[in-house]
C-alpha positions, -999 to 999 in steps of 0.1 A, spaced: 221 -570 -679 200 -569 -709 171 -539 -714 138 -554 -713 112 -529 -726 88 -519 -696 56 -534 -699 41 -507 -676 16 -485 -699 21 -446 -690 4 -418 -704 33 -396 -714 28 -361 -719 30 -352 -758 39 -317 -752 69 -321 -731 84 -348 -750 77 -327 -777 96 -297 -758 121 -321 -748 134 -334 -784 136 -295 -794 154 -283 -762 176 -311 -748 187 -329 -786 223 -333 -775 220 -341 -737 206 -365 -713 179 -350 -689 157 -358 -661 123 -339 -650 99 -348 -622 66 -340 -620 53 -315 -595 38 -341 -573 68 -360 -572 47 -391 -581 68 -394 -610 101 -386 -632 110 -387 -667 140 -391 -685 147 -380 -723 181 -390 -741 181 -362 -772 187 -380 -805 219 -362 -810 235 -371 -778 263 -391 -765 250 -423 -749 266 -418 -717 276 -447 -691 256 -456 -658 272 -434 -635 262 -404 -655 229 -415 -657 228 -418 -623 245 -384 -617 218 -364 -637 192 -381 -617 209 -375 -581 210 -340 -595 172 -336 -602 167 -349 -564 153 -383 -573 164 -411 -550 136 -434 -548 115 -457 -572 144 -455 -598 135 -484 -625 172 -499 -632 156 -513 -660 152 -479 -682 189 -469 -668 200 -497 -687 181 -490 -719 197 -459 -717 234 -474 -709 228 -497 -739 214 -469 -767 182 -484 -767 162 -456 -758 167 -426 -773 144 -391 -784 116 -403 -764 101 -395 -730 98 -427 -705 93 -429 -669 125 -433 -651 111 -434 -613 80 -438 -600 69 -429 -563 39 -446 -544 6 -431 -532 -3 -442 -495 -27 -464 -489 -59 -456 -465 -61 -484 -437 -95 -502 -431 -119 -490 -411 -130 -512 -377 -160 -534 -382 -181 -557 -363 -183 -595 -376 -218 -607 -372 -237 -638 -366 -272 -619 -369 -284 -616 -400 -287 -584 -414 -317 -562 -415 -309 -548 -447 -331 -574 -468 -347 -595 -443 -344 -624 -466 -372 -610 -491 -362 -616 -525 -378 -598 -557 -383 -619 -588 -381 -613 -618 -419 -604 -627 -417 -582 -597 -433 -602 -570 -420 -612 -541 -403 -646 -526 -409 -647 -490 -401 -679 -483 -370 -671 -469 -382 -641 -450 -370 -631 -411 -380 -605 -389 -351 -619 -361 -320 -640 -353 -328 -666 -327 -296 -668 -303 -287 -688 -272 -274 -677 -241 -235 -669 -242 -234 -672 -281 -213 -649 -296 -231 -627 -317 -206 -602 -325 -167 -598 -330 -153 -561 -331 -121 -564 -358 -103 -531 -352 -88 -505 -374 -60 -510 -393 -29 -489 -400 -26 -473 -433 5 -480 -454 27 -450 -461 40 -441 -495 69 -421 -508 78 -400 -533 109 -401 -559 125 -374 -538 123 -399 -508 99 -379 -490 75 -397 -468 37 -396 -479 19 -404 -446 -7 -427 -447 -43 -424 -431 -52 -447 -406 -84 -466 -404 -117 -449 -385 -124 -469 -353 -163 -474 -343 -181 -469 -308 -191 -493 -288 -222 -511 -296 -254 -503 -275 -282 -521 -264 -296 -548 -242 -296 -590 -235 -258 -590 -242 -227 -585 -224 -193 -574 -234 -163 -597 -227 -127 -586 -210 -109 -584 -244 -132 -553 -252 -142 -570 -283 -165 -600 -280 -201 -596 -275 -220 -625 -265 -258 -631 -252 -271 -633 -219 -303 -652 -229 -320 -672 -253 -340 -651 -275 -341 -631 -304 -319 -605 -318 -313 -575 -340 -284 -556 -347 -284 -522 -370 -244 -514 -370 -247 -496 -339 -278 -510 -318 -281 -545 -304 -309 -555 -292 -315 -595 -275 -349 -598 -263 -366 -630 -246 -383 -648 -268 -418 -671 -265 -424 -693 -300 -461 -706 -303 -471 -729 -334 -504 -709 -334 -530 -684 -322 -565 -685 -316 -595 -677 -296 -590 -711 -280 -554 -701 -271 -566 -674 -245 -549 -643 -229 -510 -644 -239 -488 -622 -216 -455 -622 -219 -430 -594 -217 -408 -599 -252 -407 -613 -283 -437 -641 -296 -432 -655 -324 -463 -673 -339 -448 -703 -366 
C-alpha cells in the first residue's frame, strides 16, 4: 500500500515533539494523551526503519487498540515519516442524543408574525393572535428523545453517550391525546395557542365587524372581529 500524507490537520504539541527528538532519536515510540483520545507516534532520525509487525507491537505495548491509522503505520514502514510527531490513533467522543420535541401545526407565539423593517417601523400585515384549527385536526406530534452514540478511547474503553431528555405531556384544554401517546388532535373548531408546555383550543366566533348596531355579543370563547 502506498503511503498518502494524512490530510487531517492535527495540532501537534511542539514541546513533546522536541522532547521526542532528544530522547527517542534512535527508536520508535508511542505516547498516549491523558484523555486517551489521541495517540502520537515518533520515529527518531537515527532509528532503523521498523517493519509493520514491530510498529504494531509498540502500539500494542502502549495499550492502543482502537482508531489506529493504517495509513500512518504505512508511512513509517516506508520511511516517509521520520523525526516528526504524528497522530497514529484517534478516539471518538460520544454524541449526545437529541431531546424529545413537539412538531406543531400551530404557529409560534414567538414573533406573532410581526416584522420590524429597516427604518424601525413594524409591518403588521401577517400579524396574528392565534391559529385556526378544525375538529380532529392533528395539532401536535411528539417525537421521542433519541439515544446518544457511544464513543471510544484509543485503548478500546467505551465512552458512554448521554441520551436526549424526554419532554412532559402537554397540558391544557380543547384537545385529546390519541392511543399512540404522541398525537394530539383538536376536539373542536376554534383557535389554538401553544407555548411549548401548554396547549389551549378555544371555541371561536368570527365577526366581520362590530358596532353599536350589532348589539351585545355574549360568547363563551374567543371572538375575532375581522
